[in-house]
N, CA, C and O of each residue as an XYZ file, in Angstrom:
772
protein
N      48.806     11.233    -88.964
C      49.736     10.135    -88.751
C      49.290      9.260    -87.575
O      49.396      8.035    -87.641
N      48.787      9.886    -86.491
C      48.338      9.100    -85.328
C      47.206      8.159    -85.711
O      47.156      7.017    -85.253
N      46.293      8.647    -86.556
C      45.163      7.807    -86.975
C      45.647      6.602    -87.764
O      45.106      5.506    -87.616
N      46.636      6.788    -88.580
C      47.177      5.678    -89.355
C      47.793      4.627    -88.433
O      47.609      3.427    -88.637
N      48.522      5.086    -87.423
C      49.119      4.156    -86.447
C      48.022      3.386    -85.722
O      48.140      2.173    -85.546
N      46.954      4.065    -85.298
C      45.842      3.396    -84.622
C      45.138      2.394    -85.537
O      44.798      1.290    -85.113
N      44.927      2.780    -86.771
C      44.242      1.898    -87.719
C      45.046      0.621    -87.950
O      44.457     -0.447    -88.120
N      46.349      0.702    -87.961
C      47.198     -0.467    -88.175
C      47.430     -1.233    -86.873
O      47.374     -2.463    -86.869
N      47.688     -0.530    -85.772
C      48.083     -1.183    -84.522
C      46.941     -1.899    -83.820
O      47.139     -3.004    -83.316
N      45.750     -1.308    -83.768
C      44.637     -1.907    -83.025
C      44.257     -3.286    -83.568
O      44.134     -4.215    -82.770
N      44.063     -3.476    -84.893
C      43.752     -4.822    -85.376
C      44.858     -5.838    -85.098
O      44.567     -7.002    -84.826
N      46.133     -5.411    -85.163
C      47.226     -6.343    -84.888
C      47.216     -6.794    -83.431
O      47.415     -7.976    -83.152
N      46.987     -5.866    -82.497
C      46.930     -6.215    -81.081
C      45.725     -7.108    -80.807
O      45.843     -8.105    -80.094
N      44.572     -6.760    -81.364
C      43.362     -7.563    -81.165
C      43.548     -8.964    -81.735
O      43.147     -9.948    -81.115
N      44.159     -9.055    -82.920
C      44.379    -10.358    -83.553
C      45.301    -11.225    -82.706
O      45.120    -12.441    -82.639
N      46.280    -10.614    -82.065
C      47.233    -11.379    -81.258
C      46.559    -12.070    -80.078
O      47.099    -13.044    -79.553
N      45.407    -11.598    -79.654
C      44.723    -12.188    -78.504
C      43.845    -13.384    -78.885
O      43.394    -14.107    -77.998
N      43.595    -13.609    -80.156
C      42.743    -14.712    -80.608
C      43.583    -15.934    -80.930
O      44.737    -15.824    -81.344
N      42.985    -17.101    -80.732
C      43.660    -18.343    -81.114
C      42.641    -19.346    -81.636
O      41.448    -19.266    -81.341
N      43.145    -20.287    -82.417
C      42.327    -21.380    -82.937
C      42.871    -22.677    -82.367
O      44.048    -22.772    -82.019
N      42.009    -23.665    -82.278
C      42.441    -24.954    -81.758
C      41.647    -26.089    -82.386
O      40.537    -25.891    -82.878
N      42.228    -27.269    -82.360
C      41.560    -28.464    -82.873
C      42.173    -29.679    -82.193
O      43.343    -29.670    -81.810
N      41.364    -30.726    -82.047
C      41.901    -31.946    -81.467
C      40.841    -33.008    -81.248
O      39.654    -32.777    -81.480
N      41.284    -34.182    -80.795
C      40.368    -35.297    -80.563
C      39.687    -35.203    -79.204
O      40.189    -34.561    -78.281
N      38.533    -35.859    -79.102
C      37.866    -35.986    -77.809
C      37.342    -37.413    -77.668
O      37.012    -38.070    -78.656
N      37.273    -37.870    -76.445
C      36.710    -39.188    -76.148
C      35.414    -38.968    -75.388
O      35.365    -38.234    -74.401
N      34.380    -39.614    -75.866
C      33.003    -39.370    -75.449
C      32.503    -40.621    -74.745
O      32.399    -41.672    -75.377
N      32.186    -40.540    -73.443
C      31.720    -41.713    -72.693
C      30.315    -41.435    -72.166
O      30.149    -40.584    -71.292
N      29.282    -42.149    -72.687
C      27.926    -41.940    -72.182
C      27.862    -42.123    -70.670
O      28.418    -43.080    -70.132
N      27.186    -41.205    -69.988
C      27.134    -41.224    -68.533
C      25.755    -41.602    -67.998
O      25.660    -42.406    -67.071
N      24.693    -41.045    -68.558
C      23.357    -41.355    -68.042
C      23.004    -42.809    -68.367
O      23.460    -43.356    -69.371
N      22.195    -43.422    -67.516
C      21.841    -44.833    -67.682
C      21.129    -45.087    -69.012
O      21.387    -46.095    -69.669
N      20.229    -44.175    -69.415
C      19.527    -44.331    -70.692
C      20.494    -44.336    -71.865
O      20.309    -45.075    -72.832
N      21.508    -43.521    -71.775
C      22.494    -43.403    -72.855
C      23.410    -44.630    -72.886
O      23.671    -45.184    -73.954
N      23.894    -45.052    -71.724
C      24.791    -46.208    -71.643
C      24.129    -47.494    -72.125
O      24.809    -48.395    -72.617
N      22.805    -47.586    -71.986
C      22.100    -48.803    -72.400
C      22.109    -48.989    -73.915
O      21.950    -50.112    -74.393
N      22.291    -47.921    -74.674
C      22.187    -48.023    -76.129
C      23.455    -47.630    -76.885
O      23.584    -47.949    -78.066
N      24.394    -46.944    -76.230
C      25.619    -46.501    -76.894
C      26.863    -46.839    -76.089
O      26.837    -46.890    -74.859
N      27.956    -47.069    -76.817
C      29.265    -47.306    -76.212
C      30.109    -46.035    -76.283
O      29.737    -45.092    -76.981
N      31.232    -45.993    -75.579
C      32.126    -44.835    -75.721
C      32.576    -44.666    -77.177
O      32.639    -45.639    -77.928
N      32.885    -43.436    -77.567
C      33.262    -43.148    -78.950
C      34.282    -42.014    -78.998
O      34.493    -41.303    -78.016
N      34.908    -41.865    -80.161
C      35.856    -40.779    -80.409
C      35.206    -39.724    -81.288
O      34.310    -40.029    -82.075
N      35.648    -38.505    -81.157
C      35.158    -37.405    -81.983
C      36.236    -36.350    -82.109
O      37.418    -36.620    -81.893
N      35.815    -35.142    -82.462
C      36.768    -34.060    -82.618
C      36.144    -32.724    -82.275
O      34.921    -32.587    -82.235
N      36.993    -31.744    -82.029
C      36.538    -30.405    -81.690
C      37.412    -29.363    -82.377
O      38.609    -29.573    -82.570
N      36.805    -28.238    -82.743
C      37.536    -27.064    -83.222
C      37.018    -25.867    -82.427
O      35.860    -25.844    -82.009
N      37.874    -24.884    -82.223
C      37.465    -23.719    -81.436
C      38.155    -22.461    -81.917
O      39.215    -22.504    -82.542
N      37.529    -21.345    -81.610
C      38.085    -20.013    -81.833
C      37.835    -19.243    -80.551
O      36.687    -19.055    -80.149
N      38.922    -18.790    -79.898
C      38.782    -18.126    -78.600
C      39.654    -16.883    -78.515
O      40.622    -16.715    -79.257
N      39.272    -16.017    -77.578
C      40.053    -14.822    -77.266
C      40.634    -14.954    -75.863
O      39.968    -15.437    -74.947
N      41.865    -14.525    -75.706
C      42.515    -14.473    -74.397
C      42.831    -13.025    -74.044
O      43.844    -12.720    -73.416
N      41.934    -12.149    -74.467
C      42.114    -10.707    -74.257
C      42.241    -10.380    -72.777
O      43.046     -9.528    -72.399
N      41.459    -11.043    -71.940
C      41.520    -10.826    -70.492
C      42.261    -12.007    -69.882
O      41.917    -13.159    -70.147
N      43.261    -11.736    -69.081
C      44.148    -12.789    -68.579
C      43.401    -13.911    -67.864
O      43.691    -15.085    -68.095
N      42.446    -13.571    -67.000
C      41.758    -14.582    -66.212
C      40.493    -15.125    -66.870
O      39.968    -16.150    -66.435
N      39.999    -14.462    -67.904
C      38.757    -14.870    -68.572
C      39.015    -15.009    -70.074
O      39.356    -14.034    -70.744
N      38.852    -16.212    -70.588
C      38.949    -16.444    -72.027
C      37.553    -16.787    -72.524
O      36.793    -17.448    -71.817
N      37.208    -16.352    -73.718
C      35.867    -16.614    -74.252
C      35.961    -16.926    -75.747
O      36.914    -16.534    -76.420
N      34.954    -17.637    -76.247
C      34.950    -17.960    -77.665
C      33.851    -18.939    -78.017
O      32.847    -19.053    -77.314
N      34.058    -19.641    -79.114
C      33.063    -20.587    -79.624
C      33.724    -21.926    -79.912
O      34.905    -21.995    -80.252
N      32.937    -22.989    -79.768
C      33.431    -24.350    -79.956
C      32.444    -25.131    -80.817
O      31.232    -24.947    -80.713
N      32.978    -26.004    -81.666
C      32.175    -26.940    -82.439
C      32.720    -28.331    -82.174
O      33.918    -28.578    -82.313
N      31.827    -29.242    -81.791
C      32.223    -30.632    -81.548
C      31.401    -31.550    -82.440
O      30.232    -31.282    -82.720
N      32.023    -32.627    -82.877
C      31.300    -33.645    -83.630
C      31.819    -35.015    -83.210
O      33.022    -35.209    -83.036
N      30.906    -35.953    -83.053
C      31.303    -37.308    -82.706
C      30.389    -38.322    -83.386
O      29.177    -38.298    -83.169
N      30.952    -39.219    -84.211
C      30.159    -40.344    -84.678
C      30.036    -41.311    -83.499
O      31.049    -41.750    -82.954
N      28.833    -41.640    -83.108
C      28.614    -42.442    -81.912
C      28.570    -43.922    -82.244
O      28.276    -44.303    -83.377
N      28.862    -44.754    -81.255
C      28.921    -46.197    -81.419
C      27.711    -46.847    -80.758
O      27.511    -46.720    -79.550
N      26.912    -47.541    -81.554
C      25.753    -48.246    -80.999
C      26.215    -49.475    -80.230
O      27.160    -50.150    -80.637
N      25.555    -49.759    -79.130
C      25.874    -50.944    -78.334
C      25.292    -52.183    -79.016
O      24.131    -52.173    -79.424
N      26.089    -53.253    -79.144
C      25.554    -54.473    -79.766
C      24.455    -55.117    -78.917
O      23.645    -55.889    -79.431
N      24.427    -54.803    -77.626
C      23.406    -55.383    -76.741
C      22.212    -54.438    -76.538
O      21.438    -54.603    -75.595
N      22.074    -53.455    -77.423
C      20.974    -52.496    -77.314
C      19.633    -53.219    -77.451
O      19.456    -54.002    -78.384
N      18.690    -52.973    -76.547
C      17.367    -53.588    -76.677
C      16.712    -53.199    -77.999
O      16.861    -52.062    -78.446
N      16.000    -54.112    -78.621
C      15.398    -53.864    -79.933
C      14.288    -52.820    -79.877
O      13.931    -52.243    -80.904
N      13.743    -52.572    -78.699
C      12.672    -51.574    -78.594
C      13.191    -50.200    -78.169
O      12.410    -49.339    -77.765
N      14.504    -49.992    -78.260
C      15.107    -48.711    -77.864
C      15.833    -48.076    -79.030
O      16.417    -48.769    -79.863
N      15.796    -46.757    -79.086
C      16.557    -46.013    -80.085
C      17.996    -45.889    -79.618
O      18.260    -45.674    -78.435
N      18.922    -46.025    -80.555
C      20.323    -45.714    -80.296
C      20.625    -44.369    -80.945
O      19.758    -43.784    -81.594
N      21.838    -43.880    -80.776
C      22.213    -42.565    -81.303
C      23.456    -42.721    -82.165
O      24.442    -43.318    -81.735
N      23.412    -42.184    -83.386
C      24.471    -42.441    -84.367
C      25.528    -41.349    -84.456
O      26.686    -41.653    -84.743
N      25.177    -40.108    -84.224
C      26.178    -39.045    -84.220
C      25.636    -37.830    -83.482
O      24.428    -37.617    -83.383
N      26.576    -37.038    -82.968
C      26.205    -35.866    -82.170
C      27.069    -34.678    -82.566
O      28.266    -34.820    -82.813
N      26.447    -33.505    -82.625
C      27.168    -32.258    -82.883
C      26.725    -31.235    -81.839
O      25.573    -31.235    -81.405
N      27.652    -30.367    -81.445
C      27.387    -29.363    -80.413
C      28.123    -28.096    -80.806
O      29.343    -28.117    -80.965
N      27.405    -26.991    -80.966
C      28.030    -25.701    -81.221
C      27.675    -24.796    -80.042
O      26.504    -24.648    -79.691
N      28.701    -24.192    -79.434
C      28.465    -23.497    -78.167
C      29.399    -22.321    -77.983
O      30.480    -22.262    -78.568
N      28.963    -21.397    -77.167
C      29.825    -20.351    -76.649
C      30.475    -20.877    -75.379
O      29.822    -21.538    -74.572
N      31.745    -20.589    -75.200
C      32.475    -21.113    -74.036
C      33.176    -19.994    -73.288
O      33.694    -19.055    -73.892
N      33.186    -20.103    -71.967
C      33.880    -19.161    -71.093
C      34.807    -19.956    -70.183
O      34.388    -20.929    -69.556
N      36.064    -19.538    -70.115
C      37.047    -20.174    -69.235
C      37.500    -19.166    -68.181
O      37.686    -17.982    -68.465
N      37.672    -19.667    -66.962
C      38.138    -18.820    -65.865
C      39.416    -19.410    -65.286
O      39.437    -20.559    -64.845
N      40.478    -18.616    -65.293
C      41.764    -18.984    -64.698
C      41.853    -18.296    -63.342
O      41.975    -17.071    -63.304
N      41.798    -19.026    -62.218
C      41.904    -18.387    -60.905
C      43.257    -17.701    -60.694
O      43.360    -16.727    -59.949
N      44.305    -18.231    -61.368
C      45.645    -17.662    -61.295
C      46.054    -17.269    -62.704
O      45.357    -17.585    -63.668
N      47.164    -16.592    -62.823
C      47.668    -16.240    -64.151
C      47.986    -17.527    -64.918
O      48.606    -18.428    -64.353
N      47.584    -17.639    -66.181
C      47.858    -18.859    -66.950
C      49.335    -19.200    -67.055
O      49.689    -20.369    -67.206
N      50.200    -18.198    -66.978
C      51.637    -18.471    -67.043
C      52.190    -18.964    -65.705
O      53.287    -19.520    -65.667
N      51.448    -18.771    -64.601
C      51.898    -19.231    -63.277
C      51.324    -20.606    -62.946
O      52.070    -21.571    -62.780
N      50.007    -20.692    -62.852
C      49.302    -21.954    -62.594
C      48.284    -22.097    -63.721
O      47.229    -21.464    -63.680
N      48.584    -22.921    -64.729
C      47.767    -22.936    -65.946
C      46.509    -23.804    -65.867
O      46.240    -24.578    -66.786
N      45.740    -23.688    -64.790
C      44.509    -24.469    -64.624
C      43.296    -23.551    -64.751
O      43.352    -22.378    -64.382
N      42.188    -24.101    -65.281
C      40.985    -23.299    -65.463
C      39.729    -24.125    -65.254
O      39.756    -25.355    -65.299
N      38.633    -23.426    -65.026
C      37.302    -24.007    -65.039
C      36.581    -23.465    -66.258
O      36.858    -22.348    -66.696
N      35.657    -24.245    -66.816
C      34.973    -23.780    -68.025
C      33.487    -24.106    -67.978
O      33.053    -25.040    -67.303
N      32.725    -23.312    -68.712
C      31.307    -23.578    -68.918
C      30.992    -23.217    -70.368
O      31.505    -22.235    -70.906
N      30.134    -24.036    -70.990
C      29.712    -23.782    -72.366
C      28.204    -23.973    -72.451
O      27.650    -24.883    -71.834
N      27.549    -23.120    -73.211
C      26.115    -23.226    -73.491
C      25.937    -23.262    -74.996
O      26.550    -22.476    -75.719
N      25.080    -24.191    -75.479
C      24.914    -24.239    -76.920
C      23.836    -25.169    -77.413
O      23.108    -25.792    -76.640
N      23.759    -25.244    -78.731
C      22.779    -26.072    -79.424
C      23.401    -27.393    -79.833
O      24.579    -27.461    -80.182
N      22.593    -28.443    -79.784
C      23.079    -29.759    -80.171
C      22.103    -30.412    -81.132
O      20.928    -30.053    -81.200
N      22.618    -31.371    -81.866
C      21.781    -32.269    -82.649
C      22.334    -33.671    -82.462
O      23.534    -33.903    -82.613
N      21.453    -34.599    -82.133
C      21.855    -35.985    -81.876
C      20.935    -36.886    -82.694
O      19.744    -36.999    -82.404
N      21.499    -37.526    -83.722
C      20.702    -38.350    -84.634
C      20.366    -39.697    -83.995
O      21.141    -40.250    -83.214
N      19.191    -40.204    -84.353
C      18.657    -41.433    -83.774
C      18.719    -42.584    -84.777
O      18.560    -42.387    -85.982
N      18.953    -43.780    -84.257
C      18.860    -44.984    -85.085
C      17.971    -45.992    -84.387
O      18.276    -46.365    -83.254
N      16.900    -46.452    -84.988
C      16.371    -45.981    -86.269
C      15.730    -44.606    -86.108
O      15.288    -44.236    -85.021
N      15.688    -43.853    -87.215
C      15.132    -42.497    -87.152
C      13.599    -42.513    -87.131
O      12.974    -41.523    -86.751
N      13.005    -43.610    -87.530
C      11.547    -43.718    -87.502
C      11.083    -44.100    -86.094
O      11.874    -44.599    -85.293
N       9.827    -43.870    -85.797
C       9.263    -44.257    -84.504
C       9.176    -45.771    -84.402
O       8.866    -46.452    -85.379
N       9.449    -46.288    -83.219
C       9.273    -47.718    -82.938
C       7.862    -47.929    -82.399
O       7.238    -46.972    -81.940
N       7.342    -49.158    -82.443
C       5.974    -49.384    -81.948
C       5.762    -48.914    -80.511
O       4.688    -48.414    -80.177
N       6.779    -49.071    -79.657
C       6.608    -48.707    -78.250
C       7.234    -47.362    -77.871
O       7.033    -46.882    -76.755
N       8.003    -46.742    -78.803
C       8.705    -45.495    -78.473
C       8.748    -44.561    -79.654
O       8.850    -44.993    -80.803
N       8.669    -43.255    -79.362
C       8.827    -42.228    -80.393
C      10.292    -41.814    -80.442
O      10.982    -41.834    -79.422
N      10.766    -41.441    -81.623
C      12.165    -41.036    -81.785
C      12.414    -39.653    -81.190
O      13.466    -39.419    -80.596
N      11.470    -38.744    -81.341
C      11.657    -37.379    -80.835
C      12.579    -36.582    -81.733
O      13.319    -37.151    -82.535
N      12.535    -35.264    -81.599
C      13.384    -34.386    -82.398
C      14.837    -34.454    -81.980
O      15.145    -34.713    -80.817
N      15.725    -34.223    -82.924
C      17.154    -34.355    -82.650
C      17.773    -33.106    -82.016
O      18.862    -33.190    -81.447
N      17.104    -31.949    -82.102
C      17.678    -30.700    -81.592
C      17.555    -30.597    -80.073
O      16.594    -31.082    -79.475
N      18.540    -29.962    -79.474
C      18.520    -29.734    -78.034
C      19.321    -28.499    -77.678
O      20.072    -27.973    -78.499
N      19.158    -28.044    -76.456
C      19.929    -26.925    -75.912
C      20.493    -27.396    -74.589
O      19.754    -27.896    -73.741
N      21.805    -27.239    -74.402
C      22.410    -27.765    -73.185
C      23.705    -27.073    -72.817
O      23.981    -25.955    -73.250
N      24.490    -27.759    -72.010
C      25.694    -27.159    -71.443
C      26.772    -28.206    -71.247
O      26.525    -29.407    -71.352
N      27.965    -27.728    -70.962
C      29.042    -28.570    -70.452
C      29.820    -27.748    -69.434
O      29.971    -26.535    -69.580
N      30.306    -28.419    -68.412
C      31.149    -27.785    -67.393
C      32.377    -28.657    -67.206
O      32.294    -29.881    -67.308
N      33.511    -28.037    -66.935
C      34.705    -28.848    -66.805
C      35.873    -28.124    -66.200
O      35.791    -26.965    -65.793
N      36.970    -28.857    -66.158
C      38.248    -28.336    -65.688
C      39.294    -28.679    -66.741
O      39.145    -29.642    -67.493
N      40.346    -27.881    -66.783
C      41.393    -28.142    -67.752
C      42.674    -27.432    -67.401
O      42.767    -26.731    -66.393
N      43.648    -27.624    -68.243
C      44.934    -26.976    -68.059
C      45.625    -26.780    -69.388
O      45.390    -27.533    -70.333
N      46.473    -25.779    -69.465
C      47.235    -25.513    -70.680
C      48.686    -25.925    -70.446
O      49.251    -25.673    -69.382
N      49.273    -26.556    -71.447
C      50.661    -27.022    -71.387
C      51.493    -26.270    -72.413
O      51.040    -26.056    -73.537
N      52.697    -25.870    -72.046
C      53.635    -25.148    -72.904
C      53.146    -23.741    -73.242
O      53.618    -23.138    -74.206
N      52.208    -23.216    -72.462
C      51.664    -21.892    -72.754
C      52.680    -20.781    -72.512
O      52.621    -19.735    -73.158
N      53.610    -21.001    -71.587
C      54.566    -19.940    -71.256
C      55.815    -19.965    -72.129
O      56.766    -19.234    -71.854
N      55.834    -20.789    -73.174
C      56.986    -20.835    -74.067
C      57.057    -19.552    -74.895
O      56.111    -19.243    -75.621
N      58.158    -18.796    -74.804
C      58.235    -17.518    -75.513
C      58.528    -17.662    -77.008
O      58.386    -16.696    -77.759
N      58.933    -18.849    -77.445
C      59.389    -18.975    -78.829
C      58.266    -19.146    -79.833
O      58.362    -18.684    -80.970
N      57.201    -19.809    -79.412
C      56.207    -20.242    -80.397
C      54.823    -19.752    -80.015
O      54.580    -19.343    -78.880
N      53.931    -19.800    -80.975
C      52.576    -19.371    -80.701
C      51.636    -20.529    -80.442
O      50.422    -20.358    -80.551
N      52.158    -21.718    -80.100
C      51.297    -22.873    -79.910
C      51.369    -23.398    -78.481
O      52.338    -23.149    -77.764
N      50.334    -24.124    -78.078
C      50.297    -24.794    -76.793
C      49.221    -25.876    -76.843
O      48.380    -25.902    -77.742
N      49.271    -26.761    -75.861
C      48.276    -27.830    -75.748
C      47.295    -27.509    -74.628
O      47.621    -26.798    -73.677
N      46.109    -28.041    -74.758
C      45.054    -27.863    -73.771
C      44.490    -29.251    -73.470
O      44.117    -29.982    -74.387
N      44.429    -29.611    -72.206
C      43.883    -30.899    -71.782
C      42.701    -30.604    -70.865
O      42.820    -29.803    -69.937
N      41.552    -31.252    -71.120
C      40.359    -30.938    -70.332
C      39.511    -32.178    -70.093
O      39.561    -33.142    -70.856
N      38.736    -32.132    -69.022
C      37.760    -33.166    -68.665
C      36.459    -32.432    -68.368
O      36.438    -31.484    -67.584
N      35.352    -32.884    -69.012
C      34.097    -32.156    -68.875
C      32.913    -33.089    -68.679
O      32.899    -34.221    -69.162
N      31.919    -32.579    -67.954
C      30.588    -33.195    -67.904
C      29.783    -32.499    -68.987
O      29.671    -31.273    -68.994
N      29.222    -33.279    -69.902
C      28.586    -32.739    -71.105
C      27.124    -33.177    -71.140
O      26.839    -34.374    -71.160
N      26.207    -32.232    -71.147
C      24.767    -32.519    -71.207
C      24.158    -31.644    -72.300
O      23.548    -30.617    -72.002
N      24.319    -32.042    -73.569
C      23.975    -31.156    -74.679
C      22.488    -30.924    -74.898
O      22.111    -30.048    -75.675
N      21.634    -31.698    -74.223
C      20.190    -31.465    -74.367
C      19.500    -31.373    -73.001
O      18.319    -31.698    -72.880
N      20.224    -30.937    -71.990
C      19.694    -30.910    -70.621
C      18.718    -29.757    -70.378
O      17.819    -29.892    -69.548
N      18.863    -28.647    -71.065
C      18.017    -27.479    -70.816
C      16.728    -27.551    -71.638
O      15.649    -27.262    -71.121
N      16.832    -27.930    -72.906
C      15.647    -28.055    -73.772
C      15.848    -29.219    -74.733
O      16.934    -29.385    -75.289
N      14.800    -30.034    -74.934
C      14.872    -31.198    -75.808
C      13.458    -31.680    -76.106
O      12.490    -31.186    -75.528
N      13.348    -32.634    -76.999
C      12.071    -33.268    -77.279
C      11.583    -33.996    -76.028
O      12.383    -34.559    -75.280
N      10.286    -33.985    -75.806
C       9.745    -34.675    -74.618
C       9.926    -36.185    -74.708
O       9.748    -36.882    -73.709
N      10.273    -36.702    -75.875
C      10.483    -38.136    -76.035
C      11.933    -38.553    -75.816
O      12.259    -39.738    -75.900
N      12.795    -37.594    -75.539
C      14.222    -37.898    -75.366
C      14.654    -37.735    -73.918
O      14.232    -36.796    -73.243
N      15.498    -38.650    -73.435
C      16.104    -38.430    -72.109
C      17.254    -37.430    -72.217
O      17.666    -37.068    -73.320
N      17.766    -36.987    -71.077
C      18.991    -36.183    -71.073
C      20.138    -37.121    -71.437
O      20.353    -38.133    -70.769
N      20.866    -36.787    -72.485
C      21.946    -37.638    -72.985
C      23.284    -37.086    -72.503
O      24.022    -36.467    -73.269
N      23.585    -37.314    -71.243
C      24.810    -36.761    -70.658
C      25.979    -37.722    -70.855
O      25.807    -38.932    -70.997
N      27.168    -37.137    -70.859
C      28.384    -37.915    -71.049
C      29.543    -37.223    -70.340
O      29.428    -36.084    -69.887
N      30.656    -37.937    -70.259
C      31.907    -37.366    -69.773
C      32.840    -37.319    -70.971
O      32.980    -38.305    -71.695
N      33.477    -36.172    -71.180
C      34.388    -35.988    -72.305
C      35.797    -35.708    -71.797
O      35.998    -34.948    -70.850
N      36.756    -36.335    -72.447
C      38.163    -36.019    -72.232
C      38.697    -35.541    -73.576
O      38.466    -36.186    -74.600
N      39.407    -34.419    -73.582
C      39.894    -33.912    -74.854
C      41.273    -33.283    -74.734
O      41.667    -32.781    -73.681
N      41.988    -33.328    -75.843
C      43.287    -32.671    -75.996
C      43.157    -31.772    -77.222
O      42.709    -32.213    -78.280
N      43.550    -30.522    -77.072
C      43.443    -29.579    -78.172
C      44.802    -28.948    -78.451
O      45.494    -28.506    -77.534
N      45.169    -28.913    -79.713
C      46.366    -28.196    -80.147
C      45.909    -26.789    -80.530
O      45.026    -26.637    -81.374
N      46.497    -25.762    -79.922
C      46.080    -24.376    -80.115
C      47.211    -23.563    -80.740
O      48.391    -23.819    -80.499
N      46.826    -22.583    -81.544
C      47.812    -21.703    -82.146
C      47.299    -20.266    -82.088
O      46.190    -19.980    -82.538
N      48.106    -19.369    -81.534
C      47.756    -17.955    -81.457
C      47.810    -17.313    -82.825
O      48.785    -17.489    -83.556
N      46.775    -16.569    -83.182
C      46.713    -15.945    -84.503
C      47.738    -14.836    -84.663
O      48.033    -14.415    -85.782
N      48.277    -14.366    -83.557
C      49.311    -13.340    -83.637
C      50.716    -13.918    -83.639
O      51.691    -13.173    -83.540
N      50.835    -15.261    -83.753
C      52.156    -15.887    -83.746
C      52.581    -16.223    -82.342
O      51.876    -16.955    -81.648
N      53.728    -15.705    -81.894
C      54.243    -16.057    -80.566
C      53.314    -15.547    -79.474
O      52.569    -14.588    -79.673
N      53.369    -16.202    -78.317
C      52.494    -15.841    -77.205
C      52.863    -14.468    -76.669
O      53.907    -14.285    -76.044
N      51.997    -13.521    -76.923
C      52.214    -12.151    -76.448
C      51.297    -11.911    -75.272
O      50.151    -11.501    -75.458
N      51.778    -12.161    -74.054
C      50.914    -12.057    -72.869
C      51.328    -10.860    -72.049
O      50.730    -10.589    -71.008
């Protein structure tokens, strides 16, 4: 009988610690090379995370943004048409999330950033679209301490450098600042903290 209780109870408790989230993000090119060819753009993010440890949350994130080419882009420069980033993310809450719901975050992952035009220009090579990079940021959770529901909002601001660690030698670091709002829902229903 004890084994049956463990077999049923452990997955339910583990499931209650996981949550999914989705929401919009605003992407603002930060590096000079990026700003010269692209304008700010909107995108979206989805995530799956665990809050098993009160001060440390971990999981995975997928971001996608169709990028906006600048109308004043020099004709001898490549612009960027869309970007995707899949990463592992770690969040650290210095205080209990139910007391002071602020956190710092870091994410490491793979990116792909498509070029327009995709062919080489006479004076410049397009370079490969794949990269390895990071993002660091701060954020906060809203309505997390509500006992009735399993949902809450997450607001964050991040410095995003998706190809800063590894990239084609023909590409600059394409850094940006991201602001995002995520609607999250605990897979176990109500917030069981």
